[in-house]
Each structure stands twice: as structure tokens, then as C-alpha cells.
BAFI-3210 file (N, C-alpha, C; in Angstrom, 3 decimals, decimal comma, padded with zeros to 6 digits):
// residues 217
n [1|2|3|4|5|6|7|8|9|10|11|12|13|14|15|16|17|18|19|20|21|22|23|24|25|26|27|28|29|30|31|32|33|34|35|36|37|38|39|40|41|42|43|44|45|46|47|48|49|50|51|52|53|54|55|56|57|58|59|60|61|62|63|64|65|66|67|68|69|70|71|72|73|74|75|76|77|78|79|80|81|82|83|84|85|86|87|88|89|90|91|92|93|94|95|96|97|98|99|100|101|102|103|104|105|106|107|108|109|110|111|112|113|114|115|116|117|118|119|120|121|122|123|124|125|126|127|128|129|130|131|132|133|134|135|136|137|138|139|140|141|142|143|144|145|146|147|148|149|150|151|152|153|154|155|156|157|158|159|160|161|162|163|164|165|166|167|168|169|170|171|172|173|174|175|176|177|178|179|180|181|182|183|184|185|186|187|188|189|190|191|192|193|194|195|196|197|198|199|200|201|202|203|204|205|206|207|208|209|210|211|212|213|214|215|216|217]
n.u [037,575|034,487|033,789|034,546|033,346|030,701|027,920|026,044|023,056|021,652|019,051|017,642|015,831|017,015|019,523|021,990|022,235|022,280|024,602|026,601|026,228|026,903|029,626|030,640|030,166|031,593|034,054|034,822|036,648|035,362|032,906|030,934|029,230|026,751|024,617|022,773|019,947|017,271|014,573|011,795|011,000|013,252|015,019|013,622|013,713|016,431|016,774|015,653|017,592|019,758|021,088|021,770|023,585|022,598|020,302|020,021|017,341|015,267|012,262|010,649|009,857|008,874|007,554|006,725|005,008|006,415|006,228|005,015|007,020|008,979|007,931|007,773|010,518|011,162|009,801|011,089|013,831|014,449|016,555|018,063|019,214|017,434|017,907|016,343|016,608|016,124|014,182|012,074|011,216|009,297|007,978|005,979|006,393|009,003|008,613|006,723|008,086|010,137|008,689|007,626|009,804|012,136|015,714|017,079|017,135|017,853|018,357|018,617|020,148|022,137|025,530|028,339|030,312|028,777|026,801|028,297|028,943|026,446|025,733|027,659|026,831|024,324|025,297|026,513|024,346|023,066|020,757|020,328|020,365|020,371|021,860|020,097|017,570|017,430|017,053|014,555|012,987|013,412|012,221|009,826|009,938|009,443|007,647|009,164|008,019|007,162|009,093|009,437|007,775|007,415|008,409|007,479|008,266|006,177|006,741|008,034|005,918|004,253|005,790|006,039|003,460|003,021|004,949|003,869|001,638|002,685|004,091|007,089|010,345|011,170|008,664|007,553|009,288|008,782|006,108|006,192|007,929|010,605|014,124|015,204|017,234|016,797|014,328|015,107|016,842|015,027|013,608|015,503|015,959|013,465|013,299|015,278|014,241|011,929|012,987|013,207|013,915|013,307|010,986|008,436|008,472|008,724|006,265|004,442|005,227|004,799|002,088|001,244|001,996|000,306|000,851|000,272|-002,664|-004,114|-005,359|-003,707|-002,165]
n.v [044,996|046,420|048,151|047,800|045,548|043,376|043,110|040,423|038,821|035,701|033,350|030,311|027,487|025,054|023,989|022,788|023,352|026,159|026,582|025,668|027,470|029,966|029,434|029,245|031,727|033,453|032,606|033,954|036,807|039,207|039,234|039,361|037,682|038,944|038,173|035,289|033,200|031,084|031,490|033,550|035,676|036,218|037,221|039,597|041,023|041,432|043,081|045,394|046,959|046,759|046,867|044,983|044,608|042,671|039,866|036,389|034,556|032,118|030,895|029,008|028,837|027,702|029,450|031,721|033,026|033,003|035,103|037,091|037,580|038,522|041,003|042,298|042,552|044,260|046,530|047,244|047,413|048,790|049,171|046,906|044,137|041,226|037,881|035,036|031,881|028,677|025,502|025,440|024,920|025,430|026,929|028,880|029,849|030,978|033,011|034,548|035,592|036,949|038,743|040,274|041,659|040,529|040,278|038,108|034,567|031,498|028,009|025,524|023,477|024,559|024,773|025,540|027,448|028,629|029,951|031,982|033,366|034,249|035,942|037,954|038,840|039,992|042,108|043,576|044,536|042,844|040,290|037,777|034,701|031,221|028,638|026,469|027,647|029,584|027,900|026,905|029,246|030,013|028,014|028,501|029,764|032,307|032,037|031,986|033,942|035,743|037,364|040,127|041,191|043,092|042,184|042,555|042,317|041,674|043,567|045,496|046,382|047,414|049,588|051,031|051,864|053,497|055,504|056,522|057,698|060,036|060,366|060,747|059,119|058,797|058,829|056,597|054,677|054,824|054,104|051,404|050,175|050,143|050,906|054,102|053,875|051,358|051,687|053,615|052,093|050,273|052,100|052,944|050,446|050,081|052,258|051,385|048,914|049,739|051,274|054,042|057,594|059,268|059,859|060,546|059,499|056,810|056,289|056,764|054,738|052,494|052,547|052,154|049,596|048,379|048,095|049,781|051,549|053,982|055,968|056,966|058,950]
n.w [022,213|021,056|019,031|016,407|015,638|014,604|016,476|017,774|018,569|019,637|019,376|020,269|021,008|021,488|023,439|022,643|019,930|020,158|021,656|019,851|017,670|018,861|019,511|016,907|015,753|017,455|016,851|014,716|013,902|013,250|014,380|017,443|019,934|021,844|023,373|024,229|023,910|025,039|024,963|024,002|025,808|027,366|025,456|024,691|027,087|027,264|025,027|025,818|026,975|025,323|022,035|019,628|016,538|014,952|014,889|015,186|014,648|015,882|014,802|015,794|018,570|021,935|023,600|022,312|019,528|016,318|014,368|015,945|017,816|016,141|015,297|017,761|018,249|016,205|017,034|019,450|018,800|016,125|014,321|014,316|012,495|011,340|011,042|010,040|011,558|011,259|011,208|009,577|006,381|004,520|001,620|001,935|004,572|004,327|002,314|003,640|005,954|004,801|003,331|005,353|006,092|007,016|007,210|006,218|005,660|006,949|006,958|009,595|008,739|007,300|006,278|008,420|007,345|005,382|006,857|008,029|005,668|004,858|006,920|006,526|004,020|004,749|006,391|004,443|003,107|001,308|000,095|002,481|002,165|002,640|000,566|000,160|000,797|-001,264|-003,439|-002,870|-002,972|-005,624|-007,019|-008,004|-010,587|-013,063|-016,140|-019,392|-021,143|-019,343|-018,376|-018,414|-016,571|-013,675|-010,509|-007,124|-003,751|-000,839|001,128|-000,347|-001,970|-000,059|000,953|-001,387|-001,818|000,325|-000,169|-002,452|-001,323|-000,352|002,046|004,104|004,170|006,782|008,167|007,104|008,032|010,772|010,925|010,009|011,698|011,042|010,242|009,127|007,261|006,245|004,905|003,039|001,469|000,368|-001,110|-003,010|-004,312|-005,428|-007,230|-009,047|-009,955|-011,230|-013,104|-012,891|-012,658|-010,589|-007,926|-008,900|-011,539|-010,839|-009,432|-011,528|-013,372|-011,775|-011,516|-014,120|-014,360|-012,767|-010,091|-008,083|-007,032|-009,201|-007,752|-005,984|-007,093]
ca.u [036,800|033,355|033,368|034,825|032,753|029,261|027,346|025,024|022,286|021,201|017,962|017,277|015,397|017,801|020,785|023,201|022,343|022,664|025,995|027,362|026,152|027,706|031,055|030,930|030,133|032,661|035,354|035,082|037,101|034,528|031,660|030,915|027,902|026,551|023,573|022,255|018,721|016,454|013,155|011,483|010,941|014,610|015,553|013,008|014,279|017,805|016,749|015,241|018,741|020,782|020,609|022,783|023,510|021,898|019,729|019,676|016,071|014,599|010,839|009,912|010,032|007,622|006,894|006,402|004,719|007,606|005,898|004,822|008,329|009,694|007,329|008,223|011,869|011,218|009,408|012,065|015,108|014,211|017,759|018,646|018,919|017,006|018,055|015,649|017,420|014,988|014,055|010,859|011,715|008,190|008,090|005,113|007,081|010,069|008,092|005,985|009,022|010,853|007,756|007,475|010,968|013,369|016,889|017,649|016,496|018,768|017,898|019,578|021,020|023,129|026,859|028,865|030,954|027,706|026,181|029,165|028,789|025,101|025,815|028,479|025,911|023,420|025,998|026,738|023,022|022,596|019,877|021,057|019,646|021,179|021,644|018,818|016,501|017,411|016,544|013,164|012,357|013,556|011,522|008,580|010,362|008,521|007,722|009,989|007,316|006,743|010,280|009,477|006,857|008,143|007,932|007,869|007,909|005,025|007,289|008,292|004,616|003,771|006,580|005,707|002,131|003,264|005,691|002,856|000,678|003,337|004,763|008,478|010,971|011,148|007,369|007,341|010,070|008,103|004,845|006,451|008,917|011,879|014,999|015,133|018,235|016,181|013,347|015,807|017,316|013,864|013,240|016,481|015,680|012,189|013,686|016,008|013,320|010,921|013,771|012,810|014,959|012,814|009,796|007,342|008,539|008,487|004,845|003,805|005,499|004,156|000,616|001,081|002,278|-000,772|001,377|-000,492|-003,865|-003,889|-005,968|-002,636|-001,394]
ca.v [046,159|046,016|049,155|047,330|044,228|043,260|042,521|039,504|038,013|034,429|032,747|028,996|026,728|023,859|024,400|022,268|024,199|027,481|026,614|025,547|028,635|030,917|029,185|029,483|033,212|034,061|032,176|034,925|038,059|040,346|039,133|039,032|037,359|039,697|037,570|034,010|032,914|029,916|031,784|034,951|036,667|036,552|038,043|040,897|041,643|041,874|044,200|046,610|047,757|046,416|046,859|044,401|044,898|041,576|038,754|035,165|034,334|030,862|031,233|027,851|028,803|027,214|030,478|032,863|032,941|033,572|036,415|038,077|037,934|039,314|042,331|042,893|042,954|045,490|047,719|047,610|047,684|048,826|049,148|045,556|043,179|040,006|036,711|033,875|030,656|027,754|024,221|025,567|025,091|025,583|028,176|029,927|030,419|031,789|034,172|035,325|036,258|037,923|039,771|041,075|042,488|039,852|040,521|036,939|033,373|030,375|026,710|025,042|022,526|025,290|024,538|026,716|028,462|029,312|030,801|033,156|034,071|034,892|037,098|039,051|039,377|040,879|043,359|044,385|044,958|041,874|039,265|036,751|033,459|030,074|028,076|025,656|028,591|030,160|026,854|026,795|030,412|030,068|026,906|029,062|030,679|032,826|031,493|032,799|035,069|036,586|037,857|041,558|041,624|043,521|041,471|043,153|041,623|042,308|044,741|046,601|046,950|048,205|050,833|051,765|052,446|054,611|056,571|057,152|058,470|061,300|060,520|060,738|057,840|058,815|058,542|055,170|053,863|054,841|053,307|050,006|049,752|049,959|052,042|054,978|053,274|050,203|052,264|054,292|051,067|049,816|053,151|052,869|049,278|050,315|053,123|050,528|047,864|050,418|052,046|055,455|058,533|059,964|059,331|060,801|058,472|055,584|056,182|056,650|053,394|051,498|052,619|051,503|048,112|047,862|047,749|050,624|052,064|055,328|056,910|057,553|060,053]
ca.w [021,825|020,204|018,027|015,040|015,491|014,454|017,650|017,325|019,642|019,093|020,167|019,852|022,226|021,690|023,994|021,875|018,656|020,549|022,028|018,603|016,926|019,581|019,286|015,486|015,561|018,288|016,274|013,588|014,562|012,910|015,094|018,830|020,411|023,055|024,120|023,686|024,721|024,695|024,908|023,534|026,891|027,771|024,352|024,761|028,270|026,846|024,048|026,493|027,280|024,406|020,675|018,743|015,093|014,278|015,701|014,563|015,335|015,698|014,858|016,339|020,048|022,631|024,416|021,500|018,100|015,614|013,777|016,989|018,372|015,083|015,388|018,950|018,129|015,295|017,804|020,455|018,195|014,700|013,483|014,319|011,346|011,783|010,146|010,509|011,602|011,558|010,499|008,703|005,003|003,690|000,854|002,522|005,792|003,831|001,719|004,720|006,861|003,969|002,984|006,553|006,260|007,579|006,455|005,722|006,030|006,907|007,598|010,487|008,061|006,573|006,711|009,211|006,536|004,616|007,845|008,093|004,400|004,856|007,815|005,882|002,971|005,415|006,783|003,201|002,525|000,313|000,634|003,218|001,999|002,454|-000,806|000,108|000,779|-002,616|-004,319|-002,602|-003,497|-007,077|-007,620|-008,633|-011,595|-014,011|-017,480|-020,291|-021,706|-018,271|-017,843|-018,325|-015,536|-012,500|-009,352|-005,913|-002,487|-000,058|001,823|-001,361|-002,410|001,120|000,971|-002,634|-001,627|001,289|-000,896|-003,337|-000,560|-000,118|003,317|003,984|004,598|008,297|008,591|006,762|008,982|012,090|010,781|009,749|012,679|010,344|010,301|007,867|006,386|005,532|004,037|001,949|000,603|-000,434|-002,064|-004,045|-005,094|-006,257|-008,419|-009,976|-010,539|-012,090|-014,105|-012,765|-012,181|-009,429|-007,291|-009,757|-012,558|-010,186|-009,174|-012,844|-013,967|-010,951|-011,805|-015,406|-014,190|-011,918|-008,785|-007,088|-007,591|-009,692|-006,882|-005,115|-007,779]
c.u [035,713|033,076|033,662|034,195|031,220|028,740|026,096|024,386|021,734|020,111|017,592|016,901|016,122|019,171|022,038|023,383|022,841|024,186|026,940|027,374|026,979|029,181|031,459|031,096|031,340|034,051|035,765|035,473|036,243|033,233|031,921|029,468|027,709|025,360|023,112|021,059|018,001|014,982|012,981|011,544|012,369|015,234|014,993|013,496|015,678|017,781|016,226|016,396|019,975|020,241|021,737|022,584|022,618|021,397|019,531|018,500|015,426|013,075|009,989|010,055|008,800|006,911|006,398|006,093|005,868|007,311|005,626|006,105|009,108|009,163|007,726|009,690|012,023|010,743|010,445|013,378|014,985|015,416|018,486|018,224|018,438|017,140|017,283|016,553|016,476|015,091|012,847|011,320|010,546|008,301|007,190|005,759|008,173|009,519|007,367|007,030|009,781|009,934|007,452|008,697|012,141|014,560|017,557|016,894|017,485|018,064|018,993|020,471|022,149|024,507|027,428|029,513|029,881|026,978|026,997|029,019|027,465|025,087|026,573|027,605|024,990|024,062|026,238|025,438|022,521|021,566|020,648|020,224|020,595|020,923|020,361|017,606|016,358|016,771|015,001|012,445|012,321|012,862|010,262|008,975|009,280|008,658|008,526|009,267|006,800|007,962|010,333|008,536|007,651|007,502|008,419|007,492|006,753|005,499|007,499|006,933|004,035|004,461|006,245|004,406|002,210|003,960|004,708|001,912|001,330|003,964|006,269|009,056|010,963|009,768|007,047|008,085|009,385|006,877|005,103|007,469|010,223|012,824|014,841|016,044|017,592|015,150|014,024|016,387|016,176|013,507|014,242|016,277|014,426|012,526|014,415|015,110|012,331|011,630|013,414|013,937|014,585|011,498|008,587|007,277|008,190|007,006|004,075|003,973|004,816|002,599|000,328|001,195|001,111|-000,339|000,774|-001,689|-003,634|-004,649|-004,930|-002,002|-002,408]
c.v [045,854|046,974|048,736|046,048|044,314|042,467|041,695|038,880|036,794|033,874|031,383|028,114|025,430|024,272|024,014|023,086|025,578|027,570|026,506|026,784|029,800|030,747|029,473|030,967|033,896|033,613|033,157|036,313|039,249|040,357|038,988|038,852|038,102|039,208|036,262|033,577|031,719|030,198|033,243|035,954|037,089|037,488|039,542|041,692|042,195|043,104|045,499|047,551|047,554|046,400|046,280|044,773|043,911|040,480|037,594|034,586|032,985|031,185|030,089|027,694|028,399|028,332|031,711|032,505|033,648|034,904|037,432|038,570|038,819|040,811|043,022|043,371|044,233|046,758|048,211|048,091|047,741|048,790|047,824|044,708|041,875|038,959|035,562|032,613|029,576|026,472|024,363|025,892|025,253|026,958|029,275|030,587|031,405|033,077|035,116|036,179|037,333|039,076|040,729|041,911|041,859|040,087|039,310|035,666|032,143|029,149|026,238|023,984|023,224|025,080|025,747|027,788|029,311|030,243|032,058|033,973|034,849|036,029|038,227|039,656|040,349|042,201|044,211|044,827|044,022|040,917|038,107|035,424|032,292|029,417|027,239|026,581|029,208|029,132|026,785|027,986|030,467|028,881|027,275|030,133|031,147|032,077|032,451|034,013|036,054|037,361|039,354|042,122|041,948|042,801|042,121|042,274|042,373|043,591|045,858|047,228|047,845|049,599|051,723|052,497|053,692|055,762|057,292|058,001|059,871|061,430|060,296|059,345|057,715|058,382|057,055|054,272|053,706|053,975|051,829|049,405|049,288|051,056|052,834|054,457|052,175|050,728|052,958|053,252|050,492|050,814|053,105|051,652|049,428|051,238|052,235|049,578|048,480|051,293|053,483|056,362|059,254|059,344|059,429|059,781|057,096|055,321|056,003|055,249|052,296|051,471|051,918|049,988|047,467|047,507|048,650|051,149|053,552|056,404|057,602|058,745|061,025]
c.w [020,835|019,021|016,626|014,744|015,291|015,614|017,265|018,601|018,921|019,955|019,478|021,067|022,399|022,186|023,228|020,650|019,045|020,888|020,788|017,839|017,602|019,406|017,874|015,296|016,289|017,690|015,132|014,296|014,321|013,713|016,642|019,228|021,749|023,867|023,417|024,579|024,165|024,672|024,537|024,646|027,321|026,749|024,500|025,958|027,933|025,967|024,670|026,846|026,372|022,967|019,728|017,320|014,402|015,254|014,759|015,287|014,940|015,809|015,357|017,850|020,734|023,259|023,618|020,043|017,324|015,031|014,798|017,557|017,393|015,127|016,666|018,901|017,300|016,128|018,806|019,854|016,723|013,789|013,434|013,141|011,914|010,708|010,760|010,438|012,157|010,762|009,476|007,287|004,022|002,947|001,460|003,715|005,278|003,294|002,722|005,475|006,009|003,564|004,109|006,847|006,916|006,632|005,820|006,247|005,873|007,553|008,585|009,913|007,306|007,142|007,449|008,351|005,738|005,560|007,945|006,866|004,372|005,768|007,237|004,741|003,600|005,887|005,582|002,501|001,446|000,935|001,240|003,233|001,802|001,081|-000,930|000,067|-000,601|-003,564|-004,150|-003,159|-004,998|-007,764|-008,346|-009,710|-012,504|-015,350|-018,313|-020,728|-020,615|-017,646|-017,646|-017,248|-014,330|-011,299|-008,082|-004,799|-001,785|000,591|000,812|-001,891|-001,269|001,162|-000,270|-002,436|-000,728|000,666|-001,803|-002,628|-000,161|001,219|003,161|004,442|006,119|008,775|008,249|007,753|010,341|012,029|010,656|010,783|012,024|010,543|008,993|006,811|005,558|004,502|002,790|000,964|-000,238|-001,448|-003,272|-004,979|-005,958|-007,443|-009,445|-010,694|-011,552|-013,115|-014,081|-012,206|-010,916|-008,943|-008,252|-010,866|-011,996|-009,931|-010,539|-013,393|-013,155|-011,210|-013,181|-015,280|-013,292|-010,481|-007,666|-007,822|-008,091|-008,796|-006,019|-005,809|-008,368]
res [m|l|h|n|k|t|t|i|a|v|i|d|d|h|p|i|v|l|e|g|l|v|k|l|l|n|s|e|s|r|f|v|v|t|g|s|f|t|n|g|k|s|l|l|d|f|l|s|g|n|h|p|h|m|i|l|l|d|i|g|l|p|d|f|n|g|m|e|l|f|h|q|i|r|k|i|s|p|d|t|q|i|l|i|f|t|n|h|s|e|r|s|a|i|t|q|m|l|g|k|g|a|d|g|y|l|l|k|s|t|p|p|e|e|i|i|e|c|i|i|d|a|i|d|g|k|p|a|l|s|s|e|v|k|q|i|v|e|s|d|k|q|l|p|d|d|q|n|v|i|r|l|s|a|r|e|k|e|i|l|t|l|i|a|s|g|i|t|s|s|q|i|a|k|q|l|f|l|s|k|f|t|v|d|n|h|r|k|n|l|l|q|k|l|k|a|r|n|v|a|e|m|i|t|e|a|t|k|q|g|l|i|n|n|a|w|i]
***
């Protein structure tokens, strides 16, 4: 029975990697792999009639640009979580995908037990980053005297600007091809980061910090 399990689709153009990943995920009683694919077109065809809880997405496919495929998945199945599973360890690639709203980023060198941990983190709404990815992201630490500066991801800035424009979470979700749940989570995180009790305080503080233009309020 699938109703108590997290359904996962996996895409990787290397059959051996794909097979190993499917076996690993199916060995966990909490997960079930409902589709495995070696190219982007097959995945999109599958998504036209299926909406897994999560996709492990290789962004180095021969038939599809990784970012384009990511956007196509978001359009077809906006509630599906997307974890990037790739060999691309460049910091620019990591920040770009996370900034576009990926729910996690794992390198293919990630140990099997850590892959499982990252998937569970994503299910629990936590950042799903493998330890190596965390090291890469954190390598650009702020200087000690810059600790009080509020740092927002590209996605957070995008959502903050839209909130400031006065549109609802549902409208933001539709515009950005996200689920309302995801937008509401971003809204909650923004309130916490800006130490605000409500949207009005959040926008005021964001304007003071120079995070949005005061033309919005």
C-alpha cells in the first residue's frame, strides 16, 4: 500500500547509478520508487499522469537542459519536491538551483545512508543538503562583523517582493509554479529572519535592510 509511503521518481542517464539508487530507496520501508528514467522526456511523460511526492533529478542529462527540465517539472507537478542529484559540485550550480527553489542538493558521491537522511530532511521540511554540499555552500562565510546582516536566498527575495506587492500566497504559488504550502513556508521563514510579527512589520524591516525597494509600501 502506498498511502503511508513517500513516492519517489528517479532520473539519471547512467543505468548503473539509476539501478543502485532505486534499490537503495526501495530498501527503505518508508519509500517506494514509482518511476525511474534515463531521459527527461520519459520523466515528463510519466508526470502527465503521476505526481510523486519527490523527484531525485540529475541535471546533467543529454536530452534536456537541467534548469529547463526543473521548470517543466514545477509546471506539471508543483507540489512535488525536487532534490538535485548530480556530479556538479560547483558553488554557482548549487546556489543557482537552490535559488530557483530546489528542495535539496546532493552529490552522487554522497554515501547511501546520507542520501536517506537527506530525503527524510526534505520530507520534514528541512534543507536537504549532503555534507559535501554544505561545506561548499558554507565556504563563503560572512566576516565576523557582518553577522547581523540578514541574508536571503534568491527565491526568498523573489517571494518577499511579491508579498510586498500585496498578492496572496495562492497567487504567488501560481506565478512561481510552487505549491501554496511551499510559499507559506517561505513566508514563515521570512517572518522569522526579519524578526517580524506580521507582514507589515516584515515589509518595514525588509525596506530598512534594503532588501526591497520602498516603492512597494
